[in-house]
VMD Tcl script that draws the C-alpha trace (Angstrom):
set ca {
  {-93.55 -17.64 55.81}
  {-94.08 -16.77 59.44}
  {-92.34 -18.54 62.31}
  {-95.67 -20.02 63.32}
  {-96.26 -21.41 59.82}
  {-92.78 -22.94 59.82}
  {-93.28 -24.57 63.23}
  {-96.60 -26.06 62.10}
  {-95.05 -27.90 59.14}
  {-94.99 -31.72 59.23}
  {-91.67 -33.61 59.71}
  {-90.99 -33.35 55.98}
  {-92.38 -30.88 53.49}
  {-92.42 -30.46 49.74}
  {-89.65 -28.62 47.95}
  {-91.89 -25.74 46.88}
  {-92.86 -24.95 50.48}
  {-89.24 -25.15 51.60}
  {-88.23 -22.91 48.73}
  {-90.79 -20.34 49.85}
  {-89.32 -20.42 53.36}
  {-85.90 -19.59 51.89}
  {-87.27 -17.04 49.41}
  {-86.38 -19.31 46.50}
  {-88.70 -19.80 43.55}
  {-89.96 -23.19 42.41}
  {-87.67 -23.59 39.39}
  {-84.55 -22.54 41.29}
  {-85.45 -24.81 44.23}
  {-85.65 -27.83 41.93}
  {-82.43 -26.87 40.15}
  {-80.59 -26.59 43.48}
  {-82.04 -29.88 44.75}
  {-80.99 -31.74 41.60}
  {-77.43 -30.40 42.04}
  {-77.41 -31.23 45.79}
  {-77.04 -27.51 46.52}
  {-80.33 -26.79 48.31}
  {-79.62 -24.95 51.59}
  {-80.81 -27.87 53.77}
  {-81.27 -31.64 53.64}
  {-83.41 -32.92 50.77}
  {-84.57 -36.52 50.56}
  {-85.40 -37.92 47.17}
  {-88.24 -40.44 47.06}
  {-88.52 -41.62 43.48}
  {-89.35 -38.49 41.51}
  {-90.37 -36.53 44.61}
  {-88.16 -34.26 46.64}
  {-88.94 -33.91 50.36}
  {-87.23 -31.48 52.71}
  {-86.51 -32.42 56.33}
  {-88.32 -29.72 58.30}
  {-86.05 -29.93 61.37}
  {-82.98 -29.30 59.21}
  {-84.70 -26.44 57.40}
  {-85.60 -24.82 60.75}
  {-82.00 -25.25 61.92}
  {-80.61 -23.56 58.82}
  {-83.17 -20.74 59.10}
  {-82.31 -20.44 62.82}
  {-85.93 -20.79 63.87}
  {-86.15 -21.78 67.53}
  {-88.00 -25.02 68.16}
  {-91.09 -25.04 70.35}
  {-89.00 -26.39 73.21}
  {-86.40 -23.64 72.79}
  {-89.12 -21.02 72.90}
  {-90.66 -22.34 76.11}
  {-89.78 -20.43 79.29}
  {-87.48 -22.17 81.74}
  {-89.22 -23.81 84.68}
}
mol new
graphics top color blue
foreach p $ca { graphics top sphere $p radius 0.5 }
foreach p [lrange $ca 0 end-1] q [lrange $ca 1 end] { graphics top cylinder $p $q radius 0.2 }
display resetview
């Protein structure tokens, strides 16, 4: 995924999208999430896994929009 695509993600995203950002396949992403070993924060909502986008960006060291803005 490109930096732009990552910055355009909503506040939480699905596990498959987060896995793609880390270069992890779907099956491995779910295995890691079930073992609490996914590289960033995962929230479980019933049977769904949601990844906190801000934490994912932090782990991937993607600058936020504010960080990328030139100083005034």
